[in-house]
C-alpha positions in Angstrom: -49.0 -37.7 -32.2 -47.4 -38.3 -35.6 -43.8 -37.5 -36.2 -42.2 -35.0 -38.5 -43.0 -34.7 -42.1 -39.7 -36.4 -42.9 -40.5 -39.3 -40.6 -44.0 -39.6 -42.1 -42.6 -39.7 -45.7 -40.1 -42.3 -44.7 -42.9 -44.4 -43.1 -45.0 -44.1 -46.2 -42.1 -45.1 -48.5 -41.2 -48.1 -46.3 -44.8 -49.2 -46.3 -44.9 -48.9 -50.1 -41.7 -50.9 -50.4 -43.1 -53.6 -48.2 -46.3 -53.8 -50.3 -44.3 -54.1 -53.5 -41.9 -56.7 -52.1 -44.8 -58.7 -50.6 -46.6 -58.8 -53.9 -43.4 -59.9 -55.8 -42.4 -62.5 -53.2 -45.8 -64.0 -52.9 -46.3 -64.1 -56.6 -42.9 -65.9 -56.9 -42.8 -68.0 -53.8 -46.3 -68.2 -52.5 -46.9 -69.6 -49.0 -43.4 -71.1 -48.5 -40.7 -70.6 -45.8 -38.7 -68.7 -48.4 -41.4 -66.1 -48.7 -41.2 -65.4 -44.9 -37.4 -65.1 -45.1 -37.6 -62.6 -48.0 -40.2 -60.5 -46.3 -38.5 -60.2 -42.9 -36.2 -57.3 -43.8 -38.8 -55.0 -45.5 -41.3 -55.8 -42.7 -38.7 -54.8 -40.1 -37.9 -51.6 -42.1 -41.6 -50.6 -42.2 -42.1 -51.4 -38.5 -39.0 -49.2 -37.6 -40.2 -46.4 -39.9 -43.7 -46.4 -38.4 -42.3 -46.4 -34.9 -40.0 -43.5 -35.7 -43.0 -41.6 -37.0 -45.0 -42.4 -33.9 -47.4 -44.6 -35.7 -46.5 -48.1 -34.6 -49.6 -50.0 -33.8 -51.8 -47.2 -35.2 -52.7 -48.3 -38.7 -55.9 -46.3 -38.8 -54.0 -43.0 -38.2 -51.4 -44.0 -40.7 -54.0 -44.7 -43.4 -55.8 -41.5 -42.5 -52.6 -39.5 -43.0 -52.1 -41.1 -46.4 -55.7 -40.4 -47.5 -56.8 -44.1 -47.4 -59.2 -45.8 -45.1 -57.8 -48.9 -43.3 -59.9 -51.1 -45.6 -58.5 -49.4 -48.7 -55.0 -49.9 -47.4 -55.6 -53.5 -46.8 -57.1 -53.9 -50.2 -54.1 -52.3 -51.8 -51.9 -54.7 -49.9 -53.8 -57.7 -51.1 -55.3 -56.9 -54.4 -53.4 -54.3 -56.4 -50.8 -55.2 -59.0 -47.2 -54.0 -58.9 
């Protein structure tokens, strides 16, 4: 069962920050050890926010709550610009 509205908003915001950071880091650093180091903190933040919202390990439910299918969420993570 998903968490409170506040927890869900926090999870969505953390996920958005992770996507934005990943795009920027991968554009600048590509597939280097530095990229992994720069993504560690936003990834941990998103994981913690999803766990607090009761959505850890349940991407399908998270994407459904945001109005995206899992495929659309993955496409946004990979293909969309900043």
